[in-house]
C-alpha positions in Angstrom: 55.3 52.2 -109.9 55.2 55.8 -111.2 52.3 55.1 -113.4 50.4 53.6 -110.5 51.1 56.6 -108.2 50.1 59.0 -111.0 46.9 57.2 -111.6 45.7 57.6 -108.0 43.4 60.4 -107.0 44.4 63.2 -104.6 42.4 61.6 -101.7 44.0 58.2 -102.2 47.4 59.7 -102.3 46.8 61.6 -99.1 45.6 58.4 -97.4 48.6 56.4 -98.5 50.9 59.1 -97.2 49.3 58.9 -93.8 49.7 55.2 -93.7 53.3 55.5 -94.7 54.1 58.0 -92.0 52.4 55.8 -89.4 54.3 52.7 -90.5 57.6 54.6 -90.5 57.0 55.9 -87.0 56.2 52.4 -85.7 59.3 51.0 -87.3 61.4 53.7 -85.7 60.0 52.8 -82.3 60.8 49.1 -82.7 64.3 49.9 -83.7 64.8 52.2 -80.7 63.3 49.5 -78.3 65.6 46.7 -79.6 68.6 49.0 -79.7 68.1 49.9 -76.0 68.5 46.2 -74.9 65.1 45.9 -73.0 64.5 42.5 -74.5 67.5 41.0 -72.9 66.4 38.4 -70.3 68.3 37.6 -67.2 69.9 34.1 -67.2 68.1 31.6 -65.0 70.3 30.6 -62.1 70.6 26.9 -61.7 69.7 25.6 -58.2 71.7 22.8 -56.8 69.4 19.8 -56.1 70.0 16.6 -54.2 68.6 13.3 -55.2 66.6 11.8 -52.2 65.8 8.4 -53.7 65.1 5.7 -51.1 66.5 3.0 -53.2 65.0 -0.4 -53.9 67.3 -2.1 -51.4 65.9 -0.2 -48.4 62.3 -0.8 -49.4 62.9 -4.5 -49.9 64.6 -4.8 -46.5 61.6 -3.1 -44.8 59.1 -5.5 -46.4 61.3 -8.5 -45.7 61.6 -7.6 -42.0 57.9 -7.1 -41.6 57.2 -10.5 -43.2 59.8 -12.2 -41.0 58.1 -10.8 -37.9 54.7 -12.0 -39.0 56.0 -15.5 -39.8 57.7 -15.6 -36.4 54.5 -14.7 -34.6 52.5 -17.3 -36.5 55.1 -19.9 -35.7 54.9 -19.1 -32.0 51.1 -19.3 -32.1 51.2 -22.7 -33.8 53.8 -24.0 -31.3 51.6 -22.8 -28.4 48.6 -24.5 -29.9 50.5 -27.8 -30.4 51.7 -27.7 -26.8 48.2 -27.2 -25.5 46.9 -30.0 -27.7 49.5 -32.3 -26.3 48.5 -31.4 -22.8 44.9 -32.0 -23.5 45.7 -35.4 -25.1 47.7 -36.4 -22.1 45.0 -35.4 -19.7 42.3 -37.3 -21.7 44.5 -40.4 -21.9 45.0 -40.2 -18.1 41.3 -39.9 -17.5 40.4 -42.8 -19.8 43.1 -44.9 -18.1 41.8 -44.0 -14.7 38.2 -44.9 -15.6 39.2 -48.2 -17.0 41.3 -49.4 -14.1 40.0 -48.0 -10.8 41.4 -49.9 -7.7 38.9 -51.6 -5.6 40.2 -50.1 -2.3 41.7 -46.7 -3.3 40.6 -45.0 -0.1 43.2 -44.7 2.6 42.7 -46.6 5.8 41.5 -44.6 8.8 44.3 -43.7 11.1 43.8 -44.3 14.8 44.9 -41.1 16.6 45.5 -43.1 19.8 47.8 -45.7 18.2 51.0 -43.6 18.5 50.2 -42.4 22.0 52.2 -44.1 24.8 50.4 -45.1 28.0 53.0 -43.2 30.0 52.0 -40.0 28.3 48.3 -40.4 29.2 47.5 -38.7 32.5 44.5 -40.1 34.3 42.6 -38.2 37.0 43.2 -39.3 40.6 40.7 -41.7 42.2 38.3 -40.3 44.7 39.3 -40.4 48.3 38.2 -43.4 50.3 37.6 -45.6 47.3 39.5 -48.8 46.8 38.7 -50.6 43.5 38.2 -54.3 43.6 40.2 -56.8 41.6 37.2 -57.9 39.6 36.4 -54.3 38.6 40.0 -53.6 37.5 40.1 -56.8 35.5 36.9 -55.9 33.8 38.3 -52.4 32.9 41.4 -54.0 31.4 39.3 -56.2 29.1 37.3 -53.4 27.6 38.5 -52.8 24.1 39.3 -49.2 23.0 37.8 -48.2 19.7 39.1 -45.0 18.1 36.7 -42.9 16.0 38.0 -40.9 13.0 36.2 -37.5 12.6 36.1 -35.3 9.5 36.9 -36.2 5.9 33.3 -35.7 4.8 33.1 -35.9 0.9 30.8 -37.1 -1.8 31.3 -40.8 -2.5 32.3 -41.5 -6.1 29.4 -42.7 -8.2 26.8 -41.6 -5.8 23.6 -40.3 -7.4 20.4 -38.8 -6.3 17.5 -41.1 -5.6 14.6 -41.2 -8.1 12.3 -39.8 -5.4 14.5 -36.8 -5.0 14.8 -36.1 -8.7 11.1 -36.6 -9.2 10.3 -33.8 -6.8 12.2 -31.2 -8.9 10.1 -29.6 -11.6 11.3 -27.2 -14.2 10.4 -23.6 -13.4 10.8 -20.1 -14.9 11.3 -17.1 -12.7 9.1 -14.1 -13.7 10.2 -10.8 -12.2 7.9 -7.8 -11.8 6.4 -7.0 -15.2 3.3 -5.8 -16.9 1.2 -7.0 -19.9 -1.8 -5.7 -21.8 -5.0 -7.7 -21.3 -8.8 -7.6 -21.9 -11.7 -8.2 -19.4 -13.7 -11.2 -20.4 -16.4 -10.9 -17.8 -18.4 -7.8 -16.7 -19.0 -7.1 -13.1 -21.1 -5.2 -10.6 -18.7 -4.5 -7.6 -20.3 -3.7 -4.2 -19.0 -0.6 -2.4 -19.9 -1.6 1.1 -18.2 -3.8 3.7 -20.1 -6.7 2.3 -18.3 -6.3 -1.0 -14.9 -6.4 0.8 -15.8 -9.6 2.5 -17.2 -11.2 -0.8 -15.2 -9.9 -3.7 -16.4 -10.4 -7.3 -14.3 -12.9 -9.3 -13.3 -11.9 -12.9 -11.2 -13.4 -15.6 -8.7 -11.6 -17.9 -7.0 -12.7 -21.1 -3.4 -11.6 -21.9 -3.4 -9.9 -25.3 0.4 -9.4 -25.9 3.8 -10.7 -24.6 4.6 -9.5 -21.1 7.2 -6.7 -20.8 10.0 -7.6 -18.3 12.8 -5.3 -17.0 15.4 -4.2 -19.6 12.9 -4.4 -22.5 12.9 -8.2 -22.3 9.6 -9.8 -23.3 8.0 -13.1 -22.2 5.5 -14.7 -24.5 2.4 -15.1 -22.3 -0.1 -14.2 -25.0 -3.3 -16.1 -24.5 -2.8 -16.9 -20.8 -5.7 -16.4 -18.4 -5.5 -14.3 -15.2 -8.0 -14.6 -12.4 -8.7 -11.6 -10.1 -11.0 -10.5 -7.3 -12.8 -7.2 -7.7 -14.0 -4.8 -5.0 -15.6 -1.4 -5.4 -14.5 1.9 -4.0 -17.3 4.5 -3.8 -14.9 7.4 -2.9 -12.8 6.9 -6.0 -15.7 5.5 -8.2 -13.3 2.8 -9.3 -13.1 -1.0 -9.1 -9.9 -2.4 -7.6 -8.7 -5.8 -8.9 -6.3 -8.0 -7.0 -4.7 -10.8 -9.0 -5.2 -14.4 -7.8 -3.6 -16.8 -10.3 -2.0 -17.0 -13.8 -2.8 -20.0 -16.0 -1.0 -20.9 -19.3 -0.9 -24.0 -21.5 1.5 -25.0 -24.3 0.2 -25.2 -27.9 0.4 -29.0 -27.9 -1.1 -29.3 -24.4 1.8 -31.1 -22.8 2.8 -28.4 -20.3 0.6 -26.3 -17.9 1.4 -23.3 -15.7 -1.1 -22.6 -12.9 0.6 -20.4 -10.3 -0.7 -17.9 -7.7 0.5 -14.3 -8.4 0.4 -11.0 -6.7 -0.4 -7.8 -8.5 -3.1 -5.3 -9.6 -4.8 -4.0 -12.7 -4.5 -0.5 -14.2 -7.0 1.2 -16.5 -6.3 3.0 -19.8 -5.5 6.2 -17.9 -2.6 4.5 -16.1 -4.2 4.6 -12.7 -4.9 1.6 -10.4 -8.4 0.3 -10.7 -11.1 0.3 -13.4 -13.4 3.2 -14.0 -17.2 2.4 -14.1 -20.7 3.7 -13.6 -22.0 4.1 -10.1 -25.5 2.6 -9.9 -27.7 3.0 -6.7 -31.3 1.8 -6.1 -31.7 2.9 -2.5 -33.6 6.1 -3.3 -36.9 4.3 -3.6 -36.5 2.5 -0.3 -35.6 5.7 1.4 -38.7 7.4 0.0 -40.9 4.5 1.3 -39.3 4.8 4.7 -40.2 8.5 4.8 -43.8 7.7 3.8 -44.0 5.0 6.6 -42.7 7.7 9.0 -45.5 10.0 8.0 -48.1 7.3 8.7 -46.5 6.7 12.1 -46.8 10.3 12.9 -50.5 10.4 11.8 -51.3 7.4 13.9 -49.6 9.0 16.9 -51.7 12.2 16.4 -55.0 10.3 16.0 -54.3 8.3 19.2 -53.4 11.5 21.1 -56.6 13.3 19.9 -58.8 10.5 21.4 -57.4 10.9 24.9 -57.3 13.7 27.5 -54.1 14.4 29.3 -54.3 16.1 32.8 -51.5 17.2 35.1 -51.8 17.2 38.9 -49.4 17.2 41.8 -49.5 13.5 41.7 -48.3 13.4 38.1 -49.6 13.3 34.5 -52.6 11.2 33.7 -54.1 10.3 30.3 -57.8 9.6 30.2 -59.5 8.0 27.1 -63.1 8.9 26.5 -65.4 6.0 25.9 -66.8 7.6 22.8 -63.2 7.9 21.3 -62.1 4.4 22.1 -62.3 3.3 18.5 -60.3 6.4 17.3 -57.6 5.7 19.8 -57.3 2.1 18.8 -57.1 3.0 15.1 -54.4 5.5 15.8 -52.3 3.1 17.9 -52.6 0.4 15.2 -51.6 2.8 12.4 -48.6 3.9 14.5 -47.4 0.3 15.1 -47.9 -0.8 11.5 -46.0 2.3 10.2 -43.1 1.6 12.5 -42.8 -2.0 11.3 -43.0 -0.9 7.6 -40.4 1.8 8.3 -38.0 -0.6 9.8 -38.5 -3.0 6.8 -37.7 -0.4 4.2 -34.8 0.9 6.2 -33.2 -2.6 6.2 -33.8 -2.8 2.5 -32.1 0.5 2.0 -29.1 -0.6 3.9 -28.8 -3.8 1.8 -29.2 -2.0 -1.4 -25.8 -0.4 -1.4 -24.4 1.4 -4.5 -22.5 -0.8 -7.0 -20.0 0.1 -9.7 -20.8 -1.4 -13.0 -18.0 -2.3 -15.5 -18.8 -3.9 -18.8 -16.9 -6.8 -20.5 -14.3 -6.4 -23.3 -12.6 -3.6 -21.5 -8.9 -3.1 -22.3 -6.6 -2.8 -19.3 -3.0 -3.6 -18.1 -2.1 -6.4 -15.7 0.8 -5.6 -13.4 2.8 -8.3 -11.6 4.1 -6.5 -8.5 6.1 -9.4 -7.0 8.4 -11.8 -8.8 7.2 -15.4 -8.8 8.6 -18.8 -9.9 6.3 -20.3 -12.5 6.4 -24.1 -12.2 5.9 -26.0 -15.5 3.7 -29.1 -14.9 3.2 -32.0 -17.2 -0.4 -32.3 -18.4 
């Protein structure tokens, strides 16, 4: 050890001295810390605890009670079902026995309401004054039998059935409430807008393109059915109003047919009643010809007036035609009369040539059934 220390250099010796001082100081601190008792720990106090175990017996008793209640309920249900089954069997047996052996005269005999009435209790009205009945009349009255009538007791006779004539009149039907359905116009039309068009509507035919929509989102499969309608023009609205006439349907196999009158109208794609169309009028040419005829009438009137001399006197107005202007006056009168006839002709043609509203075919629209109808199904 001494040789090792002496072999060290001065710097190493200084370094080891510092390390030794530091180690000794730390050792002194540890000794002081442990000597002061800071490392003593307080003893942990034990807390009294109570065991809260439910126990296996209590859990088993709870499960057993629940199972017993379920089994009791199931047994009561089975007993009730067996009791009802016995009641049903007894009722069926009684019905079968009653159908097999029905007495011939099971209906009670009618009771005479006058049978239990004594003659002394019946009060007759007094005879009229001054009348003495003869012996023959009294004897005839005594021999008249009294027949009692039983009223009431109206009921349906057992085994009574409807006659074949009555059952044949009843046909199966389907009630169709107010609804709407998309359709397409199969035939084009030119609807008149005058009173003549109201008196003679234009018939058209529509084809239903999709099932009809009923209230509460219920749909009826009327796809492919035909709807016949009458069309009239309305010049003020420039639309064609369609009134439904009938609805015709047929089953796929051709066994059943529906052909029923219906009430409703048709709406266009804009949701308004009636179909939009193009207003076509051809009365302009006739009106122009009427004006030309009126001009010729005026010219004839002027020529006739130029060929005559009009004089006024206290006796009145006189018109004198010169002999040299006789031909001119005749020509003017003829032109005037002819122009009047032609003007009347063109005026009548203009009245007949009323505007029409033109609607082409294959137009998509909506058919609206505004009143419920019972659709009768007929055998084809």
